[in-house]
Every structure is written in C-alpha cells, then in structure tokens.
OpenMM code with the backbone's topology and positions (N, CA, C; nanometers):
from openmm import Vec3, app, unit

residues = "UNK UNK UNK UNK UNK UNK UNK UNK UNK UNK UNK UNK UNK UNK UNK UNK UNK UNK UNK UNK UNK UNK UNK UNK UNK UNK UNK UNK UNK UNK UNK UNK UNK UNK UNK UNK UNK UNK UNK UNK UNK UNK UNK UNK UNK UNK UNK UNK UNK UNK UNK UNK UNK UNK UNK UNK UNK UNK UNK UNK UNK UNK UNK UNK UNK UNK UNK UNK UNK UNK UNK UNK UNK UNK UNK UNK UNK UNK UNK UNK UNK".split()
positions = [
    Vec3(-1.1556, -2.6228, 16.8964),
    Vec3(-1.2455, -2.7078, 16.9705),
    Vec3(-1.3148, -2.8010, 16.8711),
    Vec3(-1.3136, -2.9252, 16.9028),
    Vec3(-1.3729, -3.0245, 16.8130),
    Vec3(-1.5254, -3.0235, 16.8235),
    Vec3(-1.5879, -3.0518, 16.7120),
    Vec3(-1.7335, -3.0611, 16.7093),
    Vec3(-1.7764, -3.1984, 16.7593),
    Vec3(-1.8934, -3.2027, 16.8194),
    Vec3(-1.9488, -3.3317, 16.8592),
    Vec3(-1.9926, -3.4054, 16.7328),
    Vec3(-2.0250, -3.5314, 16.7478),
    Vec3(-2.0668, -3.6111, 16.6322),
    Vec3(-2.1929, -3.5538, 16.5674),
    Vec3(-2.2879, -3.5124, 16.6494),
    Vec3(-2.4125, -3.4568, 16.5939),
    Vec3(-2.3875, -3.3218, 16.5269),
    Vec3(-2.2952, -3.2422, 16.5824),
    Vec3(-2.2629, -3.1131, 16.5203),
    Vec3(-2.1915, -3.1338, 16.3870),
    Vec3(-2.1034, -3.2321, 16.3798),
    Vec3(-2.0335, -3.2614, 16.2543),
    Vec3(-2.1321, -3.3093, 16.1476),
    Vec3(-2.2278, -3.3909, 16.1892),
    Vec3(-2.3312, -3.4381, 16.0967),
    Vec3(-2.4165, -3.3214, 16.0490),
    Vec3(-2.4529, -3.2341, 16.1410),
    Vec3(-2.5331, -3.1165, 16.1067),
    Vec3(-2.4565, -3.0254, 16.0110),
    Vec3(-2.3261, -3.0083, 16.0346),
    Vec3(-2.2441, -2.9239, 15.9482),
    Vec3(-2.2428, -2.9788, 15.8057),
    Vec3(-2.2239, -3.1095, 15.7923),
    Vec3(-2.2235, -3.1715, 15.6592),
    Vec3(-2.3589, -3.1533, 15.5908),
    Vec3(-2.4676, -3.1681, 15.6672),
    Vec3(-2.6009, -3.1500, 15.6110),
    Vec3(-2.6216, -3.0057, 15.5670),
    Vec3(-2.5744, -2.9107, 15.6474),
    Vec3(-2.5899, -2.7691, 15.6133),
    Vec3(-2.5174, -2.7351, 15.4838),
    Vec3(-2.3971, -2.7889, 15.4666),
    Vec3(-2.3211, -2.7635, 15.3438),
    Vec3(-2.3996, -2.8133, 15.2228),
    Vec3(-2.4561, -2.9338, 15.2328),
    Vec3(-2.5353, -2.9893, 15.1224),
    Vec3(-2.6631, -2.9089, 15.0993),
    Vec3(-2.7278, -2.8674, 15.2072),
    Vec3(-2.8525, -2.7913, 15.1945),
    Vec3(-2.8280, -2.6557, 15.1299),
    Vec3(-2.7224, -2.5883, 15.1707),
    Vec3(-2.6905, -2.4571, 15.1125),
    Vec3(-2.6593, -2.4726, 14.9643),
    Vec3(-2.5852, -2.5758, 14.9310),
    Vec3(-2.5535, -2.6017, 14.7904),
    Vec3(-2.6802, -2.6288, 14.7097),
    Vec3(-2.7715, -2.7075, 14.7654),
    Vec3(-2.8975, -2.7385, 14.6964),
    Vec3(-2.9823, -2.6134, 14.6781),
    Vec3(-2.9867, -2.5282, 14.7790),
    Vec3(-3.0645, -2.4042, 14.7688),
    Vec3(-3.0051, -2.3135, 14.6620),
    Vec3(-2.8722, -2.3026, 14.6599),
    Vec3(-2.8080, -2.2188, 14.5590),
    Vec3(-2.8351, -2.2722, 14.4186),
    Vec3(-2.8319, -2.4039, 14.4024),
    Vec3(-2.8647, -2.4626, 14.2719),
    Vec3(-3.0094, -2.4345, 14.2340),
    Vec3(-3.0990, -2.4420, 14.3316),
    Vec3(-3.2401, -2.4130, 14.3048),
    Vec3(-3.2581, -2.2668, 14.2654),
    Vec3(-3.1843, -2.1775, 14.3309),
    Vec3(-3.1940, -2.0357, 14.2980),
    Vec3(-3.1437, -2.0083, 14.1570),
    Vec3(-3.0443, -2.0847, 14.1147),
    Vec3(-2.9901, -2.0669, 13.9804),
    Vec3(-3.0683, -2.1441, 13.8749),
    Vec3(-3.1634, -2.2263, 13.9201),
    Vec3(-3.2430, -2.3054, 13.8275),
    Vec3(-3.1705, -2.4282, 13.7772),
    Vec3(-3.0708, -2.4745, 13.8522),
    Vec3(-2.9902, -2.5887, 13.8093),
    Vec3(-3.0339, -2.7205, 13.8709),
    Vec3(-3.1569, -2.7311, 13.9139),
    Vec3(-3.2044, -2.8577, 13.9695),
    Vec3(-3.2345, -2.9524, 13.8550),
    Vec3(-3.1543, -3.0555, 13.8432),
    Vec3(-3.1769, -3.1518, 13.7362),
    Vec3(-3.2200, -3.2870, 13.7900),
    Vec3(-3.1793, -3.3185, 13.9123),
    Vec3(-3.2198, -3.4468, 13.9698),
    Vec3(-3.2653, -3.4250, 14.1129),
    Vec3(-3.3549, -3.5077, 14.1576),
    Vec3(-3.4026, -3.4983, 14.2948),
    Vec3(-3.5010, -3.3861, 14.3192),
    Vec3(-3.5588, -3.3307, 14.2136),
    Vec3(-3.6535, -3.2201, 14.2306),
    Vec3(-3.7693, -3.2568, 14.3216),
    Vec3(-3.8218, -3.3748, 14.3015),
    Vec3(-3.9405, -3.4125, 14.3782),
    Vec3(-3.9085, -3.4453, 14.5231),
    Vec3(-3.7830, -3.4794, 14.5533),
    Vec3(-3.7496, -3.5180, 14.6904),
    Vec3(-3.6845, -3.4051, 14.7695),
    Vec3(-3.6487, -3.2956, 14.7051),
    Vec3(-3.5817, -3.1860, 14.7738),
    Vec3(-3.6851, -3.0966, 14.8408),
    Vec3(-3.6939, -3.1060, 14.9726),
    Vec3(-3.7911, -3.0245, 15.0447),
    Vec3(-3.7325, -2.9789, 15.1771),
    Vec3(-3.7804, -2.8664, 15.2239),
    Vec3(-3.7393, -2.8090, 15.3507),
    Vec3(-3.8644, -2.7724, 15.4281),
    Vec3(-3.8699, -2.8120, 15.5534),
    Vec3(-3.9853, -2.7855, 15.6396),
    Vec3(-4.1155, -2.8342, 15.5760),
    Vec3(-4.1079, -2.9469, 15.5072),
    Vec3(-4.2274, -3.0066, 15.4491),
    Vec3(-4.2734, -2.9458, 15.3181),
    Vec3(-4.1990, -2.8483, 15.2649),
    Vec3(-4.2374, -2.7856, 15.1375),
    Vec3(-4.1337, -2.8168, 15.0314),
    Vec3(-4.1814, -2.8513, 14.9144),
    Vec3(-4.0927, -2.8772, 14.8027),
    Vec3(-4.0204, -2.7479, 14.7669),
    Vec3(-3.8901, -2.7575, 14.7443),
    Vec3(-3.8103, -2.6377, 14.7182),
    Vec3(-3.8542, -2.5665, 14.5904),
    Vec3(-3.9107, -2.6393, 14.4945),
    Vec3(-3.9549, -2.5746, 14.3707),
    Vec3(-4.0793, -2.4891, 14.3927),
    Vec3(-4.1484, -2.5078, 14.5060),
    Vec3(-4.2669, -2.4274, 14.5366),
    Vec3(-4.2352, -2.3060, 14.6236),
    Vec3(-4.1096, -2.2874, 14.6595),
    Vec3(-4.0726, -2.1730, 14.7436),
    Vec3(-4.0457, -2.0511, 14.6564),
    Vec3(-4.0768, -1.9357, 14.7118),
    Vec3(-4.0476, -1.8119, 14.6400),
    Vec3(-3.8979, -1.7828, 14.6525),
    Vec3(-3.8437, -1.7008, 14.5640),
    Vec3(-3.7021, -1.6648, 14.5744),
    Vec3(-3.6673, -1.6012, 14.7097),
    Vec3(-3.7585, -1.5232, 14.7645),
    Vec3(-3.7353, -1.4599, 14.8945),
    Vec3(-3.7267, -1.5643, 15.0048),
    Vec3(-3.8158, -1.6626, 15.0005),
    Vec3(-3.8138, -1.7694, 15.1014),
    Vec3(-3.6855, -1.8514, 15.0922),
    Vec3(-3.6425, -1.8810, 14.9701),
    Vec3(-3.5190, -1.9576, 14.9534),
    Vec3(-3.3985, -1.8797, 15.0051),
    Vec3(-3.3946, -1.7499, 14.9784),
    Vec3(-3.2824, -1.6679, 15.0244),
    Vec3(-3.2819, -1.6576, 15.1763),
    Vec3(-3.3984, -1.6433, 15.2372),
    Vec3(-3.4084, -1.6390, 15.3835),
    Vec3(-3.3595, -1.7698, 15.4438),
    Vec3(-3.4004, -1.8802, 15.3867),
    Vec3(-3.3585, -2.0116, 15.4343),
    Vec3(-3.2079, -2.0296, 15.4171),
    Vec3(-3.1547, -1.9878, 15.3021),
    Vec3(-3.0109, -1.9994, 15.2765),
    Vec3(-2.9311, -1.9178, 15.3770),
    Vec3(-2.9759, -1.7962, 15.4046),
    Vec3(-2.9058, -1.7110, 15.5019),
    Vec3(-2.9088, -1.7708, 15.6416),
    Vec3(-3.0222, -1.8264, 15.6784),
    Vec3(-3.0358, -1.8891, 15.8093),
    Vec3(-2.9401, -2.0072, 15.8228),
    Vec3(-2.9349, -2.0917, 15.7201),
    Vec3(-2.8447, -2.2066, 15.7230),
    Vec3(-2.6987, -2.1619, 15.7187),
    Vec3(-2.6691, -2.0579, 15.6416),
    Vec3(-2.5319, -2.0080, 15.6334),
    Vec3(-2.4854, -1.9535, 15.7682),
    Vec3(-2.5739, -1.8855, 15.8407),
    Vec3(-2.5387, -1.8338, 15.9732),
    Vec3(-2.5100, -1.9485, 16.0697),
    Vec3(-2.5926, -2.0523, 16.0641),
    Vec3(-2.5706, -2.1688, 16.1507),
    Vec3(-2.4394, -2.2387, 16.1147),
    Vec3(-2.4102, -2.2495, 15.9856),
    Vec3(-2.2857, -2.3113, 15.9409),
    Vec3(-2.1653, -2.2300, 15.9878),
    Vec3(-2.1747, -2.0985, 15.9803),
    Vec3(-2.0663, -2.0121, 16.0257),
    Vec3(-2.0392, -2.0322, 16.1741),
    Vec3(-2.1455, -2.0433, 16.2547),
    Vec3(-2.1286, -2.0675, 16.3984),
    Vec3(-2.0554, -2.1981, 16.4240),
    Vec3(-2.0941, -2.3032, 16.3514),
    Vec3(-2.0283, -2.4324, 16.3693),
    Vec3(-1.8819, -2.4275, 16.3252),
    Vec3(-1.8544, -2.3576, 16.2150),
    Vec3(-1.7166, -2.3459, 16.1675),
    Vec3(-1.6312, -2.2670, 16.2653),
    Vec3(-1.6872, -2.1607, 16.3229),
    Vec3(-1.6129, -2.0821, 16.4223),
    Vec3(-1.5861, -2.1651, 16.5476),
    Vec3(-1.6819, -2.2460, 16.5867),
    Vec3(-1.6622, -2.3329, 16.7031),
    Vec3(-1.5521, -2.4342, 16.6743),
    Vec3(-1.5537, -2.4896, 16.5530),
    Vec3(-1.4535, -2.5887, 16.5138),
    Vec3(-1.3131, -2.5277, 16.5127),
    Vec3(-1.3031, -2.4018, 16.4735),
    Vec3(-1.1743, -2.3332, 16.4695),
    Vec3(-1.1304, -2.2839, 16.6068),
    Vec3(-1.2211, -2.2866, 16.7023),
    Vec3(-1.1874, -2.2426, 16.8367),
    Vec3(-1.1962, -2.0928, 16.8572),
    Vec3(-1.2654, -2.0227, 16.7694),
    Vec3(-1.2770, -1.8772, 16.7828),
    Vec3(-1.4154, -1.8333, 16.8281),
    Vec3(-1.5016, -1.9272, 16.8544),
    Vec3(-1.6365, -1.8919, 16.9016),
    Vec3(-1.6412, -1.9075, 17.0525),
    Vec3(-1.5834, -1.8129, 17.1199),
    Vec3(-1.5815, -1.8166, 17.2661),
    Vec3(-1.6381, -1.6869, 17.3210),
    Vec3(-1.6728, -1.6897, 17.4445),
    Vec3(-1.7252, -1.5712, 17.5118),
    Vec3(-1.6222, -1.5242, 17.6142),
    Vec3(-1.5116, -1.4718, 17.5666),
    Vec3(-1.4064, -1.4243, 17.6540),
    Vec3(-1.4291, -1.2770, 17.6830),
    Vec3(-1.4290, -1.2437, 17.8090),
    Vec3(-1.4446, -1.1046, 17.8504),
    Vec3(-1.3108, -1.0576, 17.9049),
    Vec3(-1.2601, -0.9512, 17.8491),
    Vec3(-1.1321, -0.8978, 17.8941),
    Vec3(-1.1559, -0.7821, 17.9889),
    Vec3(-1.0881, -0.7865, 18.0993),
    Vec3(-1.0956, -0.6778, 18.1972),
    Vec3(-0.9625, -0.6051, 18.1977),
    Vec3(-0.9659, -0.4810, 18.1609),
    Vec3(-0.8440, -0.4002, 18.1588),
    Vec3(-0.8526, -0.3024, 18.2749),
    Vec3(-0.7527, -0.3079, 18.3592),
    Vec3(-0.7634, -0.2176, 18.4730),
    Vec3(-0.6431, -0.2047, 18.5564),
] * unit.nanometer
topology = app.Topology()
chain = topology.addChain("A")
for resn in residues:
    res = topology.addResidue(resn, chain)
    for name in ("N", "CA", "C"):
        topology.addAtom(name, app.Element.getBySymbol(name[0]), res)
C-alpha cells in the first residue's frame, strides 16, 4: 500500500530525526547544534533518558509507516470454522 504524500514526508523526517538523535546520543553533533530541537527544547539540553524515549517513539512511528508501505499493516481477522 502506497503512503500518502504527507506520510512519505513524515517518514523522511522521522529517518532524519532518528539519525540526529543517535548522533546526539553518541556525542557526534558537530553542526546544527543550536538549531536541533524537539518539542521546543534544544537536543543538547535533553537527558539521555529523554533522548532514548524520543528515539523509541519515533522509531515505533517509522516502523508503522514502513509496515503500511509494505502492505503488512492490516487488520485481517481470520475465522476458522
């Protein structure tokens, strides 16, 4: 199943956001430190726990979009009888 235009845009943003969070967790932020923020907070001011929670949340959303794109995110109920 194809993603809508807004879902495709969101998916691309999620990939970039997850990558940025992982770089921040590893301490590899070399450029854009002052502009990288989530929910109005600069990523350098977040605790490691907050960054991991945010990363997991975005990863779960990305997984849902990828499953939808692959056509495996359906609610099929099988009746055996």
